[in-house]
Structure formats: structure tokens, C-alpha cells
C-alpha positions in Angstrom: 16.7 0.6 60.2 19.4 -0.8 59.6 23.2 0.7 59.6 24.6 1.0 56.1 27.6 2.2 55.0 25.9 5.5 53.5 24.9 6.5 56.7 28.6 7.5 57.6 28.4 10.1 54.8 24.7 11.3 55.1 25.8 14.1 57.5 28.3 15.6 54.9 25.5 15.2 52.3 23.1 16.8 54.3 25.2 20.0 55.2 26.5 20.3 51.7 22.6 20.4 50.2 21.9 22.6 53.0 24.8 25.5 52.2 24.1 25.0 48.4 21.7 23.5 45.8 23.9 20.5 44.6 26.0 17.6 45.3 27.5 14.5 43.6 27.3 11.4 45.7 29.7 8.6 44.6 28.7 5.2 46.7 29.4 1.6 46.1 27.0 -1.2 45.2 25.3 -2.2 48.5 26.3 1.4 50.1 22.7 1.9 50.5 22.4 5.4 48.9 19.0 4.4 46.7 17.0 4.1 49.9 18.5 5.9 52.5 19.4 9.5 51.1 15.7 10.3 49.8 14.1 9.6 53.8 17.0 11.3 55.5 16.0 14.8 53.3 12.7 14.7 54.5 13.9 15.8 57.7 15.6 19.0 56.3 13.9 22.5 57.0 14.4 23.4 53.2 12.6 20.3 52.2 9.1 21.1 52.4 8.1 19.5 49.1 8.6 16.4 47.2 11.7 14.7 46.7 11.9 13.2 43.3 14.3 10.1 43.0 15.0 8.7 38.9 15.7 5.4 38.2 16.8 4.0 35.0 13.9 1.1 35.0 10.2 0.2 35.7 11.8 -2.8 37.8 14.1 -0.8 40.0 11.6 2.3 40.5 9.2 0.0 42.1 11.6 -2.0 44.0 13.1 1.2 45.4 9.8 2.6 46.5 8.9 -0.9 48.0 11.9 -1.2 50.1 11.7 2.4 51.5 8.4 2.2 52.5 9.3 -1.2 53.9 12.0 0.7 56.1 9.5 3.2 57.0 7.0 0.4 58.2 4.7 2.1 55.6 2.8 0.4 52.5 4.1 1.5 49.2 1.8 4.6 47.8 2.1 6.4 51.2 4.7 8.7 52.4 6.7 6.6 49.1 5.5 6.0 45.8 6.7 5.5 42.4 5.2 6.2 39.1 6.4 4.4 35.9 4.6 4.3 32.4 2.3 1.2 33.1 2.4 1.3 37.0 2.1 3.8 39.7 1.6 4.0 43.4 1.0 7.2 45.1 -1.5 9.3 46.9 -1.6 12.8 48.4 0.9 12.0 51.2 3.6 10.8 49.2 6.8 12.9 49.8 9.2 10.7 47.9 8.3 9.8 44.2 10.2 7.3 42.6 9.7 7.9 38.9 11.6 6.4 35.7 14.0 9.3 33.9 11.4 9.6 30.9 8.6 10.4 33.7 10.9 13.2 35.0 11.5 14.5 31.6 7.9 14.9 31.0 7.5 16.8 34.1 10.2 19.2 33.5 8.3 19.9 30.2 4.9 20.3 31.6 6.2 22.1 34.6 9.4 24.1 34.2 9.8 25.3 37.7 8.9 21.8 39.2 6.1 23.3 41.8 6.2 21.5 44.8 9.3 19.6 44.7 12.2 20.3 46.8 14.9 18.3 45.4 15.4 16.0 42.3 18.0 12.6 43.2 19.4 11.3 39.9 20.2 7.3 41.1 22.4 5.3 38.9 23.6 8.3 36.8 26.5 6.4 35.5 24.5 4.3 32.9 24.1 7.5 31.2 20.5 7.0 29.7 19.3 9.9 27.1 16.5 10.7 29.4 18.9 10.8 32.3 21.3 13.2 30.4 18.3 15.2 29.3 16.9 15.1 32.6 19.9 16.7 34.4 20.2 19.5 31.8 16.7 20.3 32.2 16.6 20.3 36.1 20.0 22.3 36.1 18.3 24.7 33.7 15.6 24.9 35.8 17.6 25.5 38.9 19.7 28.2 37.4 16.9 30.2 36.0 13.7 29.4 37.9 14.4 27.8 41.1 17.7 28.4 42.9 16.3 26.6 45.9 15.9 23.3 44.0 18.4 20.7 45.1 20.1 18.4 42.7 22.2 15.3 44.0 23.5 12.9 41.3 24.5 9.5 42.4 26.3 6.3 41.1 28.7 3.9 41.8 31.0 4.2 39.0 30.5 7.8 37.8 33.6 10.2 37.6 32.4 12.3 40.1 34.8 15.2 39.6 33.4 15.6 35.9 29.4 15.8 37.3 30.8 18.3 39.8 32.1 20.5 37.2 28.9 20.4 35.5 27.3 21.2 38.3 29.0 24.8 39.0 31.6 22.6 41.1 29.2 21.2 43.7 30.7 19.0 46.3 31.6 15.5 46.1 30.8 13.0 48.8 32.2 9.5 48.8 31.1 6.5 50.6 33.8 3.7 51.3 30.7 1.2 51.2 31.0 -2.4 52.6 33.8 -4.1 51.5 33.1 -7.9 50.9 35.6 -10.2 49.5 34.7 -10.7 46.1 36.4 -13.9 44.2 36.8 -13.7 40.1 36.6 -17.0 38.0 37.6 -16.7 34.8 36.3 -19.6 32.7 37.5 -18.3 29.3 35.5 -17.9 25.9 34.2 -20.7 23.5 33.3 -18.8 20.4 32.1 -22.3 18.6 29.8 -22.8 21.6 26.1 -21.3 21.7 25.9 -18.6 24.5 23.0 -20.3 26.3 24.7 -24.0 26.3 28.0 -21.9 27.7 25.9 -20.4 30.3 24.5 -23.3 30.9 27.5 -25.4 32.0 29.1 -22.5 34.2 25.9 -21.9 35.8 26.0 -25.9 36.7 29.6 -25.7 37.7 28.6 -22.7 39.8 25.9 -24.6 41.5 28.1 -27.4 42.4 31.0 -25.4 43.7 29.5 -22.8 45.6 26.7 -22.2 47.9 23.9 -19.3 47.7 21.7 -18.0 45.2 23.0 -17.5 41.5 22.5 -14.5 39.2 23.3 -14.9 35.7 23.8 -12.1 33.2 22.8 -12.8 29.6 22.3 -10.2 26.9 18.6 -10.5 25.8 15.2 -12.6 26.2 15.8 -15.1 23.7 19.3 -16.5 25.5 17.6 -16.0 28.9 15.0 -18.3 27.7 16.8 -20.7 26.1 19.0 -21.0 29.1 16.1 -21.3 31.7 14.4 -24.0 29.1 18.3 -25.8 29.8 18.7 -25.4 33.3 15.2 -26.6 34.0 15.7 -29.8 32.6 18.8 -30.1 34.2 17.6 -29.1 37.9 13.9 -29.6 37.8 13.5 -28.7 41.4 15.2 -25.5 41.3 13.4 -22.5 40.8 14.8 -21.0 37.6 13.8 -16.9 37.2 13.9 -14.7 34.3 14.5 -10.9 35.6 13.9 -8.6 32.8 11.6 -5.9 31.7 9.2 -8.2 30.1 8.3 -9.8 32.8 5.4 -9.5 35.2 5.8 -7.5 38.5 4.5 -9.7 40.6 7.5 -12.4 39.1 9.8 -9.6 39.0 9.8 -9.5 42.8 10.0 -13.0 43.2 13.4 -13.0 41.5 14.5 -10.0 43.9 13.2 -11.6 47.3 14.5 -14.8 48.4 12.4 -17.8 47.9 9.7 -18.5 50.3 10.7 -21.9 50.8 14.1 -21.4 51.5 15.8 -23.0 48.2 18.5 -22.0 46.3 17.5 -20.0 43.2 18.9 -19.3 39.6 18.0 -15.9 38.4 18.6 -14.9 34.9 18.9 -11.5 34.2 20.0 -8.6 31.5 21.4 -5.6 32.3 18.4 -4.5 34.1 19.8 -6.2 37.5 23.4 -4.4 37.3 22.7 -2.0 39.2 19.8 0.0 41.7 18.7 -3.8 42.7 19.7 -5.8 45.5 18.7 -9.6 44.9 18.4 -11.2 48.4 20.7 -14.2 48.9 22.6 -13.9 46.0 26.6 -14.8 46.6 27.5 -16.0 43.1 27.5 -14.1 39.6 27.8 -15.9 36.2 28.5 -13.1 33.6 28.2 -13.7 29.7 30.2 -10.9 29.2 27.6 -9.5 26.8 25.2 -6.5 26.5 22.4 -5.8 24.0 22.7 -2.1 23.7 20.4 0.3 21.3 21.8 2.1 18.7 20.2 4.2 16.3 21.1 4.0 12.7 20.4 7.2 10.7 20.8 5.6 7.4 17.9 3.1 7.8 16.0 5.8 10.8 15.5 2.9 12.9 16.9 1.6 16.5 18.3 -1.9 16.2 19.7 -4.0 19.0 23.9 -4.7 18.8 25.0 -7.4 20.9 28.5 -6.5 21.9 31.2 -7.3 24.7 30.2 -5.5 28.2 32.3 -2.8 29.4 34.7 -3.0 32.4 32.4 -0.8 34.5 29.3 -2.8 33.5 31.3 -6.1 34.3 32.1 -4.8 37.7 28.9 -3.6 38.4 28.1 -7.3 37.6 30.8 -9.1 40.2 29.8 -6.8 43.0 26.4 -8.0 42.6 27.9 -11.3 44.5 29.2 -9.3 47.1 26.6 -7.1 48.2 25.7 -8.7 51.3 28.6 -11.0 52.1 31.6 -12.6 50.5 31.0 -13.9 46.9 32.3 -15.1 43.6 32.0 -13.9 39.9 32.5 -16.4 37.5 33.2 -14.8 33.8 32.9 -16.4 30.6 36.2 -14.5 29.0 40.0 -14.7 29.9 41.7 -12.6 32.3 44.0 -11.6 29.8 41.3 -10.1 27.1 39.7 -7.9 30.1 41.7 -5.2 29.5 40.6 -5.1 25.9 37.0 -4.0 27.0 35.6 -1.2 26.6 36.4 1.1 30.1 33.0 2.2 30.0 29.4 1.8 28.0 29.0 4.3 25.7 26.7 7.5 26.4 23.1 7.1 24.7 23.6 10.6 23.7 26.3 9.5 21.3 24.4 6.5 19.7 20.5 7.1 19.9 18.0 9.0 18.1 17.7 12.2 19.2 14.3 12.9 17.4 13.1 12.7 20.9 15.6 15.0 22.5 15.5 17.8 20.0 11.6 17.6 19.9 11.4 18.1 23.9 13.7 20.9 23.8 12.1 22.5 21.0 9.0 22.2 23.2 11.0 23.8 26.2 11.9 26.7 24.0 15.3 25.7 23.3 16.5 26.3 20.0 20.3 24.9 20.4 21.0 22.3 22.4 24.6 23.9 23.0 22.7 26.3 25.3 22.2 23.5 28.3 24.8 21.7 29.9 25.6 18.3 29.1 28.2 15.9 30.0 28.9 14.6 26.5 27.2 17.6 23.8 24.8 15.6 21.5 26.5 15.0 18.2 25.8 17.9 15.6 24.9 15.1 12.8 22.5 13.6 14.9 21.1 16.5 15.8 20.6 17.8 12.1 19.6 14.1 11.5 16.8 14.7 14.2 15.7 18.0 12.6 15.3 16.7 9.6 12.5 13.6 10.1 11.0 16.0 12.6 10.4 18.7 10.1 9.2 16.1 7.7 6.3 14.7 10.1 5.5 19.0 10.0 6.8 18.7 14.0 9.4 21.5 13.2 9.2 24.4 11.0 12.5 25.3 8.8 13.9 27.7 11.8 13.8 24.3 14.1 10.7 25.9 16.1 8.0 23.9 17.3 5.1 24.0 15.1 1.2 23.5 16.5 1.2 20.0 15.0 4.5 19.6 16.7 3.1 20.5 20.0 0.4 17.6 19.6 3.1 15.4 19.2 5.4 16.0 22.1 2.2 16.2 23.7 2.2 12.0 23.4 4.9 10.3 25.5 6.4 8.2 22.5 9.0 8.6 19.8 7.8 11.4 17.5 6.5 8.9 14.7 4.4 7.0 16.7 2.8 10.1 18.0 2.5 10.9 14.8 0.5 7.9 14.3 -1.5 8.0 16.7 -2.7 11.7 16.1 -3.2 9.7 12.5 -5.7 7.3 14.4 -7.4 10.0 16.4 -8.0 12.1 13.1 -9.8 9.0 11.3 -11.8 8.0 14.5 -9.7 5.4 15.6 -6.9 6.2 18.3 -7.5 3.3 20.7 -6.1 1.0 17.6 -3.3 3.2 16.9 -2.7 3.9 20.7 -2.5 0.0 20.9 0.1 -0.2 17.9 2.3 2.1 19.3 2.2 0.0 22.7 3.1 -3.0 20.8 5.7 -1.7 19.2 7.6 -0.4 22.7 6.7 -3.6 25.1 8.5 -6.1 23.1 7.1 -9.9 23.7 3.3 -8.2 24.3 1.0 -10.4 22.2 3.9 -12.8 21.3 6.9 -12.5 18.9 5.2 -12.5 15.7 6.5 -10.4 13.0 2.5 -9.8 11.9 1.6 -6.7 14.3 -2.2 -7.8 13.4 -1.3 -11.3 15.0 0.0 -9.7 18.0 -3.2 -7.6 18.5 -5.7 -10.5 18.4 -3.1 -12.4 20.9 -3.1 -9.3 23.3 -6.8 -8.7 23.1 -7.1 -12.4 24.8 -4.5 -11.8 27.1 -5.8 -11.1 30.5 -2.3 -11.0 32.4 -1.5 -8.1 34.6 1.0 -7.1 32.0 -1.9 -7.3 29.1 -4.3 -5.4 31.2 -1.9 -2.5 32.1 -0.7 -2.2 28.7 -4.4 -1.8 27.7 -4.7 0.9 30.3 -1.5 2.7 29.1 -3.2 2.5 25.3 -6.5 3.9 26.5 -4.5 6.8 28.2 -2.9 7.6 25.4 -5.9 7.4 23.1 -8.0 9.6 25.4 -5.2 12.2 24.9 -4.8 12.1 21.1 -8.5 12.6 20.9 -8.3 15.9 22.6 -5.7 17.3 20.6 -7.4 16.7 17.2 -10.5 18.3 15.5 -13.2 15.8 15.8 -15.3 17.3 12.9 -12.6 16.3 10.2 -12.6 12.4 11.5 -12.9 9.5 8.7 -13.8 6.2 8.9 -11.1 3.7 10.7 -8.3 2.5 9.1 -6.2 -0.8 9.2 -3.3 -1.1 11.3 -1.1 -1.0 8.4 -2.8 2.5 7.2 -2.0 3.6 10.8 1.8 2.5 10.6 2.4 4.1 6.9 0.8 7.3 8.7 3.6 8.0 10.8 6.2 6.3 9.1 5.6 6.4 4.9 9.2 5.7 4.4 8.7 2.3 5.7 6.1 1.7 3.2 7.6 -1.5 1.4 7.0 -3.4 -1.6 8.0 -7.2 -2.1 10.5 -7.9 -4.8 10.9 -11.4 -5.0 8.8 -14.5 -5.1 9.9 -15.5 -1.7 9.1 -12.8 0.3 12.3 -12.6 1.6 13.8 -9.2 -0.2 11.6 -6.0 0.6 12.0 -2.2 -1.3 11.1 0.7 0.8 9.7 4.0 -0.3 12.5 6.0 1.5 14.7 3.5 -0.8 16.2 1.2 1.5 16.1 -2.9 1.5 14.8 -4.8 4.2 14.6 -8.5 4.7 12.2 -10.7 6.2 12.0 -14.4 6.9 10.5 -16.2 4.1 8.4 -18.4 6.7 6.6 -15.7 8.1 3.0 -15.2 6.9 3.7 -11.7 6.2 5.9 -13.1 3.2 3.2 -13.5 0.8 1.9 -10.1 1.1 3.1 -7.6 -1.8 3.0 -4.7 0.4 3.6 -3.9 3.8 3.9 -1.3 6.5 6.9 -2.0 8.3 6.7 -0.8 12.2 10.4 -2.0 13.1 13.2 -3.7 11.9 16.8 -4.9 13.3 20.1 -5.0 11.7 22.0 -2.8 9.6 20.4 -0.5 7.1 21.5 -2.8 4.1 20.2 -5.8 5.6 17.8 -4.8 8.2 15.5 -7.6 9.2 11.8 -7.1 9.7 10.5 -7.4 13.2 7.0 -6.0 13.2 5.0 -5.1 10.4 1.4 -5.3 9.1 0.0 -5.9 5.5 -1.2 -3.5 3.1 -3.5 -3.2 0.4 -2.8 -1.3 -2.7 -6.0 0.0 -2.7 -5.5 1.1 0.8 -2.2 3.3 -1.0 -4.4 4.8 -3.2 -7.4 5.8 -1.2 -5.9 6.3 2.5 -2.3 7.6 1.5 -3.0 9.2 -1.8 -1.1 12.5 -0.4 2.1 10.0 -0.1 1.7 9.3 -4.1 4.0 11.6 -6.5 3.0 11.6 -10.2 6.0 12.6 -12.1 6.8 13.5 -15.5 10.3 12.0 -16.1 12.9 12.8 -18.8 15.7 10.8 -19.2 18.4 9.4 -21.4 18.2 5.6 -22.9 21.7 4.5 -23.3 20.2 1.5 -25.2 18.1 3.4 -27.9 20.7 6.5 -27.6 17.8 9.0 -27.3 16.1 10.8 -24.9 12.8 9.2 -23.2 9.8 10.3 -21.7 7.9 8.7 -19.3 5.1 9.2 -16.6 5.5 7.5 -13.4 3.3 7.6 -10.8 5.6 6.8 -7.5 5.7 6.2 -3.6 9.2 7.5 -2.7 11.4 4.9 -4.4 8.8 2.5 -5.2 7.6 3.0 -8.7 3.8 2.1 -8.8 3.0 2.6 -12.2 5.2 3.7 -15.3 4.1 4.3 -19.1 5.5 6.8 -22.2 4.4 10.7 -21.8 2.6 11.7 -25.1 3.1 15.1 -24.5 6.3 15.8 -22.8 8.3 19.0 -21.6 9.6 19.9 -24.6 12.1 22.5 -22.6 13.3 19.3 -20.4 13.6 17.1 -23.4 16.0 20.1 -25.1 17.6 20.4 -21.7 18.6 16.6 -21.6 20.0 16.6 -25.3 22.1 19.8 -24.4 23.6 17.9 -21.4 24.1 15.0 -23.2 25.7 16.2 -25.9 28.1 18.3 -23.6 29.0 15.0 -22.3 30.0 13.9 -26.0 31.5 16.9 -27.6 34.3 14.9 -28.6 32.5 12.5 -30.7 29.8 15.0 -31.8 31.9 17.9 -33.1 35.0 16.9 -35.9 38.2 16.7 -34.1 39.9 18.4 -36.6 37.6 21.6 -35.8 38.7 21.6 -32.2 42.2 21.0 -33.1 42.6 23.8 -35.4 40.8 25.7 -32.4 43.5 24.8 -29.9 46.4 25.7 -32.5 45.4 28.7 -33.1 44.5 29.5 -29.5 40.7 30.3 -30.3 39.1 30.4 -26.6 35.7 30.0 -27.9 36.7 26.5 -29.7 37.9 24.8 -26.5 35.7 22.1 -24.7 35.6 24.1 -21.7 34.0 27.3 -23.5 32.1 24.9 -25.6 30.4 23.5 -22.8 30.0 27.0 -20.8 28.2 28.0 -23.7 26.1 25.0 -24.6 22.8 26.8 -24.5 23.9 29.2 -27.0 25.0 27.1 -29.7 23.3 23.5 -29.0 19.6 24.5 -27.9 18.7 26.0 -31.2 20.3 22.7 -32.8 18.8 20.1 -31.1 15.1 21.9 -30.7 12.1 19.2 -31.7 14.8 16.1 -31.9 15.1 13.5 -29.4 18.3 12.3 -30.3 22.0 13.6 -31.2 22.1 12.0 -34.8 23.1 14.9 -36.6 26.0 15.1 -39.0 29.3 16.3 -37.4 29.5 19.3 -40.1 26.2 20.8 -38.5 27.6 20.7 -35.1 30.7 22.5 -36.5 28.9 25.3 -38.2 26.7 25.9 -34.9 29.9 25.8 -32.8 31.8 28.2 -35.5 28.8 30.8 -35.5 29.6 31.2 -31.9 33.5 33.1 -33.2 33.3 36.8 -33.7 34.8 38.3 -37.0 38.2 38.6 -35.8 38.2 35.2 -34.1 37.0 33.7 -37.4 39.9 35.5 -39.4 42.2 34.6 -37.0 41.5 30.9 -37.5 41.3 30.9 -40.9 45.2 32.2 -41.0 46.7 30.5 -37.8 45.1 27.3 -38.5 43.1 27.0 -41.8 41.8 23.8 -43.1 43.4 23.1 -45.9 46.4 23.1 -48.1 45.7 23.6 -51.7 48.8 22.2 -53.9 49.9 23.9 -57.2 47.8 21.2 -58.7 44.9 22.5 -57.2 44.3 19.3 -55.1 42.8 20.2 -51.6 44.5 18.7 -48.6 43.0 18.7 -44.9 45.9 20.1 -42.8 46.0 18.1 -39.5 46.7 20.1 -36.2 46.2 17.2 -33.7 49.3 14.8 -34.5 53.0 15.2 -32.6 54.3 17.0 -36.3 51.4 19.4 -36.4 50.7 21.4 -38.7 50.7 18.7 -41.7 49.4 17.6 -44.8 49.4 14.1 -46.8 50.2 15.3 -50.7 50.9 13.5 -53.9 54.3 14.8 -54.7 53.5 15.3 -58.4 50.9 18.0 -57.1 53.8 19.9 -55.7 55.6 20.0 -58.9 56.8 23.6 -60.3 56.8 24.8 -56.2 60.3 25.8 -55.0 59.4 27.4 -52.0 58.2 25.3 -48.8 54.2 26.2 -47.8 53.6 27.5 -44.0 50.8 27.9 -41.7 51.3 31.0 -40.1 54.7 31.5 -39.6 54.9 27.7 -39.2 56.3 25.5 -41.9 53.6 22.6 -42.7 55.0 19.3 -42.7 54.3 17.5 -46.3 53.7 14.0 -46.0 54.8 12.9 -49.4 53.1 10.2 -50.7 53.4 8.2 -54.2 50.8 7.8 -57.0 49.4 4.7 -55.0 49.5 6.6 -51.9 51.9 4.9 -50.1 54.5 7.2 -48.3 57.5 8.3 -49.6 59.4 10.8 -47.4 57.8 13.8 -44.6 59.7 17.4 -45.3 59.5 21.0 -43.8 62.1 21.9 -46.7 60.6 21.2 -49.9 63.4 23.1 -52.2 65.9 20.9 -49.9 64.4 17.8 -50.8 64.1 18.5 -54.4 67.8 19.3 -54.6 68.5 16.2 -52.3 67.0 13.1 -51.8 64.7 13.5 -54.7 67.4 11.8 -56.8 67.2 8.8 -55.0 63.4 8.5 -54.9 62.7 9.1 -58.3 65.0 6.7 -59.2 63.2 4.4 -57.0 59.9 5.4 -58.2 60.4 5.2 -62.3 61.0 1.5 -61.4 57.7 1.0 -59.5 55.2 4.1 -61.4 57.3 4.0 -65.1 53.9 5.8 -66.4 54.3 8.9 -64.1 57.0 11.6 -64.5 59.8 11.7 -62.4 61.7 14.9 -63.9 65.4 15.6 -62.5 64.1 19.2 -61.9 60.6 18.9 -60.2 60.7 22.8 -59.1 60.9 23.7 -62.5 58.0 21.1 -64.1 54.1 21.9 -64.5 52.2 20.3 -61.8 49.9 17.5 -62.6 49.0 14.1 -61.4 48.3 12.8 -64.9 50.4 10.0 -66.3 53.2 11.0 -69.0 51.2 10.0 -71.6 48.2 11.9 -70.3 50.1 15.0 -69.4 52.0 15.0 -73.1 48.5 14.6 -75.1 46.1 16.6 -73.0 43.8 16.1 -75.7 44.1 12.7 -76.6 
């Protein structure tokens, strides 16, 4: 085995693992930690079992295993094997097993004490995937409770070793210097107006002219890789331009990792899959777009979508380091040096952004009710945990206490997202587990069966695909189907269901109805809107079962769906349909409206009048609306009287709180509020006790009766309350000012025509004061009426002089 920098610190690492059960290894890229540490452990006395090495990706897991086997002079699958979801090579002789992080999590859930395992090595731990954090937390719990002899080692190039060490009970930190090859950084700057594939093509061509060696270019996703590959192939037709991402076949992945057998220079176009773990032979030039595509869970939409963002400083360092792993290298960056410090220092841990439903279900299966009981570098957010529990409860996977149910055990037994497992179980219950399992694989394996939104089309294309990837995916689906069949009761199976029905069984909230003629806008049963390309064949459907959508909740774009027939909803998904009697206020007609509705979540399937509504509910609605409108339904004078007299029972707050006592009987049998104000006033007054009624009439009488016998309502709401408007002749003969309680009543005196004359709270003073001037003016205007010099001594009357003097005439 070639001498690697890691060999200088291997004695320290081995000594740490002899003396304790944990260690943290920090080693730069190219130091050899991935391929050298696990074989070195096999010679240790304590290492009698298997060594498990985790890898963040399937490509890296297979490459690491193949490299270690090659260094041992063996074929992969002998002492060194690997195990991933769609590919594996192991045997009874396998001592070093390289697995993806999700495989380790499932192993820890199925076998808590990890029987036959001596050590678990977490490689590239800085990537902080959800499965990596969960796997480490579970391994540390196993170590603390069941297996104090289990060695746990965390390895990476860029992690905060001290932080991991504290998590692992102050485990020793071993650091390797690594090889220090010269790395030159070229800052090309950003051109926002240019498409990324055009900018990357120009940069790669410049690097091709200016530097020697193979080129590794980092792009955010498969689409950008393919468009860049097409452009480069046209410019450099004799040059191998090789894609490297999760959808590439294993044989093609090996071509991208190894030197060209004919000795030609290569250009490898990769996603972040090539940031760590992999050493690409011959690469001495890196061209970095500076972009990364990360999965972010949108709690509002309930979907995980891919977000293109600036790569972190740590990711950029990892990418650039690929150029100097085997010798001096150059990294071209498509951004400005001055803006580099503004990039986030590290990638955000997945546990802070991902859908935590799989994690919560895994913990419940493990018997961990509270995630806080485990050790985490970053604790899962409480809001995300609560959201996950709610969605798992809706699937029937957790009970009200958060404990896993028998159905939850079955869901957890399938290695996929909980809702997809629920879909596969629904398929098994209908006798079509293979179809449901294939749908689950399609939703997980991007590009399988093409990129159409229509999952039925992708299924057909996959069925006709004889590539190794397609065959491996079929074997995976068959395995899942078999497991699901063993988890359900065979006696209760129904006839086969369509892909849409199966999707809807797993995610009923993602059933969607078209709401425009173009098929671009859709409303889901969960109440959220989705968009679809109008050119898609699915746009002609009336209903869809959505399997995946990308983008923000308000405008997520449907990327995978199947057409659903309305008849299928009634026949196959009838338990999702809710028949509801609806009582609501119709503002247009100003009345209660009773309707019968058939709904699928937020989608109304049918609606019509309810011929026999719930009368109590009708009255409840009327009372609620009446309370909102108390100020208009009750006479304003009554409320003002109550306020003036200090009668608490007539305050709006008390009337609202006692609405059932005085409004319910009044509104019984009605569908509107169209009653005379006096009816409402009488009902409100009925709430008053005898003492309150007496106090109201004494302190705030409803009207003032003049000496002439005329009745005048008293205003208690104005600025000068209490006040009353009275024709001055009605007050003749009155030489004492009227009072309300102890307060003088403001008399607003008017002429025979009802025009204001004067306002006074001192009638005797008015008679003996300004009356003379008023009378003089009034005589000219109203000569037929009496205007005496001493009105306090006159008999009150509104009659003219002639009528007053000749009462019989």
C-alpha cells in the first residue's frame, strides 16, 4: 500500500481506540483516511467483528470499497464489501462493509446492539446529512447502553473536531497534516446575465487551453450538467466529457472516477457528489460554478424542494481541494474574490432544514419518545418535530402520545419516506404491491423512466428500459413489494388500483383539482395551490394525484403526478370524502344560508341547499351575527341611556356575553335579523332587574314631558347630554328648570317652525334675560303665535293666538 499522510497518525488513532471507545479523526482531502483507517483496524485485538464504514453517497461507497479491495489485492465482496440501496457486493468473509448512512440507520433500528460489529466509522461527517446525524446519535446510544466495547470514530477534513469530541464524552482528537500540494485560485467573477451552462462552458474551455490535466467542473444539478455537456461536446468532439451524479450508471461512474484508458484528457461534470470521499485520478483543474442544490423541506406545502444557492466557503474549499490531491492544481471560481467572505461558512445541517418525519418515526420505532434524550450536534427544531408528529399521526403511524402504532411499525419496516411506505402498504392491501413499490422507486430515483411529469408515462418507459440502472431499480421495487406483502392481511385484499389511487392513499392532501381552462393552476385537498406546465399532457386532466412538487408552497410546480378520475375518488377513496352540513352567513342576502356539501379536504365536490338544517346551528349563527351588529340592531338611545345611568347590564360587552339569554328566544325560527329595533330593545330591557329598571327610569328617563303635555325624547349620547329639543311655547308657565336625576336638562328651544332659538340649562334666567330679544324677533317672524312678556306666567300651549283665545272656535 502506498505511503499516505494518514499513516503518520494511524498509530495515535489505533492507540486511542485501544484505550477508549471513541475518537475523532481530522484529516485533509487526499490524506487517505477513507481507505486506510478501516483496514488498519482489522489487526487490532479488540476488532474481532466487522468494521462498518459509512459513506454519504452510493457512488462514494462503491468507489471506497473497490479501492480498499484493490489495495488488499482482492476483489470487492471478499474482505471488503459494500451495501447500498440498489447495489451490493458482500460475502460471509466480509470484514469491512462500506454502507450508505441510511443503511446504517436501518441496521441500528433492526439490531440495536449491532451484533458482530466491532467499530463504526462515520466518514465525511462534516456533510451533516440527516441520516449521518441520526446514525451517530443512535450509535452513541447503543455504545452507552448496550455496547461499551463498540468503537465509534468520526472522520472528516473540515469538521470542528472539538465539538464532535465533546459530543463523544471528550474523545481524543487526532489530526493529520495531509499532503500540501500547491493550489492556485483563479477568480473569474460572476456574470449574472449569462446562463450558468454558458458561463461554465466558457470557463472550462479557458481552463482547457491554459492548464494541463483532467478537469473537474462542479455544477448545481443534472440539468445544468447535461446542457454544459452538450455545449462542450460540440466544441471538443474528441474529448471525453463525462457526467458524474447519482443517476449515472455504475459503469459510467467508474469511467468518471478513473483515468481514461486511452490516456486522453477528460472533463468530468459533477454535482456536489464529487466534493468529498472520491479521488478522481488525473484531475488537476477544478472549475467551480459556486452553486449548490440543496433539499429544503417546506412545512407549509408538506414537500421537499430543491433550492439552488451559493455554495458555502467550506464546500468551495473541498471542491478546490480536488485539484491538488495528487499534485499541484488550479481552481477556477465563477465569483469575485471580494464576495467570497459573504458566503456562509458551512453548509446548513440537514437536521435544521429537512423533513423530520422519517427521523421521528425511526426514533419512535427505537422507543425514543423525546429526541432530546439522544446526543445531537444540533438538536432537531421543536417546530419541525411537532409538524412531523402531526403528519405521522394523520398516517396512523403514531398515537396521541407519540408512541408508534402497529401500523406505524409496518410503515417503519419499509425503507422509504413514511407517506411512501403508507402508499406501498395500501398497494399491498389492494393486491398491487409491485405497482406501488415501483411508484415509490420512481419518486426517489430522479430521471428513472425519463423526466415527464406523468408518472404513468415514466412507468411505461421504465418497463421498456433494460439498462443496469433500470434492472437494479426493478429488483429494489420487487424487494419492497415482497416485504409489503408480508406486512398486510392477505384476506382483505381488493382489486388492483391505478397509480393515482395509490398515490392518493399515501398523500390524500395532494389530490388536486384543475381550476382553470389551461390546466396551469390546481387546488389541492390540503388547501394549497400548485402550478403545472400547460404543455404537459396532464394539464388536460380534471384531477391529479401529486407525487412531487418543487418550489415554494404558494407556487410549487408539479413535477410528478398521475391522472385521477372522479369516479375513482368515489369508489376507491370514499373514506376521504366528507359530507358536511354547512351553516354560514350570506352577506349578499343578509341571512343565514344552510347548505349540504360533499368535500375532499379543501375541494368542494358538490353543494346544494339543506332542506332540513340544524335549527340550533341556525340560531347560533344568527346570535353570533347579531352580537356583531348590536350597535345597529339596538336603538342607540337605549344604549346611551344605559351608559349614562351606569347600568352595566346594558353595556355592549355585557349584552354580548349574555347573548344567549336575550337573543336566542327572539331569533328562534328565523333565518334573518330583520326585526324592529323595539323588539331588540324590549328583549334587552328584560335582562334588567326591577332595581336596575327603576334606576334607569330615574337617572335616564326616556323622554321629557313638557307643561303643554308634549313628549320629547332625551338625548344621552351627545356632547351636551342630557338634552331635549322643545318648542318654546310648550314651556310657558314653567318657572323652574327641569332636571334629569340631579343634572339640569339642556333645553334646545325651537321656533314654531322647529328652527333653533337658543339652548339653556337655566330656564328662569332665560325668561328674564334674553327672552325679550327672542320674543321681539319671533313676533316679526311668527305674528300669529303668542310671544308674551312674562312667559312663566302664561298657560302653555302650541296653539296660535286665535285658537288659544277661542278654544271652541
